[in-house]
C-alpha positions as CSV (number, residue, x, y, z in Angstrom):
1,M,40.5,4.7,-35.5
2,V,37.9,2.4,-36.1
3,A,38.3,0.4,-33.3
4,A,39.1,3.8,-30.7
5,N,35.8,5.3,-31.9
6,A,33.7,2.4,-31.4
7,Q,35.2,2.0,-27.6
8,I,33.6,5.9,-27.3
9,G,30.7,4.5,-28.3
10,V,30.6,1.9,-25.9
11,A,31.9,4.3,-23.2
12,K,29.2,6.2,-23.8
13,A,26.3,3.4,-24.3
14,S,27.7,2.5,-20.2
15,F,26.5,5.9,-19.0
16,F,22.9,5.1,-20.2
17,P,21.0,1.7,-18.1
18,N,20.8,-1.6,-19.8
19,L,17.6,-2.8,-18.0
20,S,14.0,-3.8,-18.7
21,L,11.1,-1.8,-16.7
22,T,9.1,-4.7,-16.4
23,G,9.2,-8.3,-15.6
24,L,7.9,-11.2,-16.2
25,G,4.0,-10.5,-15.6
26,G,4.0,-6.6,-15.3
27,L,5.9,-6.8,-12.7
28,E,8.8,-4.8,-11.5
29,S,12.0,-5.4,-13.0
30,K,15.1,-7.2,-10.2
31,R,17.5,-5.4,-12.4
32,L,16.5,-1.7,-10.9
33,A,18.8,-2.3,-8.3
34,P,22.1,-1.8,-9.8
35,V,21.4,1.6,-11.1
36,R,21.0,3.2,-7.5
37,H,24.1,1.5,-5.9
38,S,26.6,1.9,-8.6
39,A,26.1,5.9,-8.5
40,I,26.6,5.6,-4.7
41,R,29.4,3.6,-5.4
42,G,31.2,5.7,-7.3
43,L,30.7,9.0,-5.1
44,V,31.7,7.3,-2.0
45,R,35.1,6.8,-3.8
46,C,35.5,10.5,-4.8
47,F,34.4,11.9,-1.5
48,Q,37.2,9.7,-0.1
49,R,39.8,10.7,-2.4
50,E,38.9,14.2,-1.9
51,S,39.1,13.9,2.1
52,A,42.5,12.5,1.6
53,G,43.6,15.5,0.2
54,L,44.1,14.1,-3.5
55,P,42.7,15.9,-6.7
56,G,39.5,16.7,-7.1
57,R,37.1,19.3,-7.5
58,S,40.2,21.7,-7.4
59,A,42.1,20.2,-9.6
60,P,43.2,22.5,-13.0
61,L,41.4,21.8,-15.9
62,S,42.3,19.5,-18.3
63,T,41.9,17.7,-21.7
64,Q,40.8,14.7,-19.3
65,A,37.6,15.5,-17.3
66,R,37.8,15.5,-13.7
67,P,37.0,11.4,-11.7
68,C,35.1,12.9,-9.0
69,E,33.1,15.5,-11.4
70,L,32.4,12.9,-13.9
71,A,30.7,10.9,-11.0
72,R,28.9,14.0,-9.6
73,N,27.4,13.8,-12.8
74,R,26.9,10.8,-13.3
75,A,25.1,9.8,-10.1
76,L,22.9,12.9,-10.6
77,Y,22.1,11.2,-14.3
78,Q,21.4,7.8,-12.7
79,Q,19.2,9.1,-9.9
80,T,17.4,11.0,-12.4
81,V,17.0,7.9,-14.1
82,Q,16.0,6.3,-10.8
83,N,13.6,8.9,-10.2
84,A,11.6,8.0,-13.3
85,L,11.9,4.1,-12.6
86,E,10.2,4.7,-9.6
87,Q,7.3,6.9,-11.3
88,V,6.9,3.8,-13.5
89,S,7.5,1.3,-10.9
90,N,4.7,3.3,-8.9
91,S,2.5,3.6,-12.3
92,L,2.8,-0.2,-12.8
93,V,1.9,-1.3,-9.3
94,A,-1.6,1.5,-9.5
95,S,-2.8,0.1,-12.6
96,Q,-1.8,-3.7,-11.3
97,K,-3.7,-2.6,-8.4
98,D,-6.8,-0.7,-10.6
99,R,-7.2,-3.3,-12.8
100,E,-7.5,-6.3,-9.5
101,F,-10.4,-3.6,-8.3
102,R,-12.2,-3.3,-11.7
103,E,-12.3,-7.7,-11.6
104,Q,-13.4,-7.7,-8.4
105,Q,-16.1,-4.8,-9.2
106,E,-17.1,-6.9,-12.2
107,L,-17.1,-10.3,-10.3
108,L,-19.7,-8.5,-7.7
109,T,-21.6,-7.1,-10.3
110,Q,-22.2,-10.2,-12.0
111,A,-23.5,-12.0,-8.6
112,A,-25.7,-9.3,-7.6
113,Q,-27.3,-9.7,-11.3
114,Q,-27.8,-13.6,-10.7
115,T,-28.9,-13.2,-7.1
116,D,-32.1,-10.5,-9.0
117,Q,-32.4,-13.3,-11.7
118,L,-33.3,-16.0,-9.1
119,S,-35.1,-14.0,-6.7
120,E,-37.5,-13.5,-9.8
121,V,-37.3,-17.1,-10.3
122,L,-38.0,-17.5,-6.6
123,Y,-41.1,-15.3,-7.4
124,K,-42.3,-16.5,-10.4
125,N,-42.7,-20.0,-8.7
126,G,-44.1,-19.3,-5.5
127,G,-40.7,-19.3,-2.9
128,A,-40.0,-16.0,-2.6
129,S,-42.1,-12.4,-2.3
130,Y,-42.4,-9.5,-4.6
131,L,-41.0,-7.4,-1.4
132,Q,-38.3,-9.6,-1.5
133,V,-37.5,-9.6,-5.4
134,L,-37.5,-5.9,-5.0
135,T,-35.1,-5.6,-2.3
136,V,-33.0,-8.0,-4.3
137,K,-33.3,-5.4,-7.2
138,R,-33.0,-2.6,-4.8
139,I,-29.1,-4.0,-3.8
140,T,-28.2,-5.0,-7.4
141,F,-28.9,-1.2,-8.2
142,Q,-27.3,0.1,-4.8
143,R,-24.5,-2.2,-6.8
144,N,-24.1,-0.9,-10.4
145,S,-24.3,2.3,-9.4
146,T,-20.9,2.1,-7.3
């Protein structure tokens, strides 16, 4: 009885995907594709069986669940999981792109500040006019305000 109960738990667990949402470096896991493919294979087998005239949806209700109905429910569940994983994947990509954009903006801001400092040093040592210093300050201000 204990062994049978354990097998029921294993069977229930097989309905849930066993995968990691992120792989190395926060990128999408390579283990997402099998979720979609196993659901499609189950439905194809079921539709082939129904088209061959074998019992399917029209079979009488018994104590055992109908295989095609189970395949459909599993496919719907797996499609829901796939949609959720797709949304997570899209969010991971958007987050990574946003982080890269912010890093580039920070580098541009630092470069503009260094240019501003260098233009002041040039002005103080007679290497640039004050108009050049003001122009650099305007550019730095525009960079920082965007």
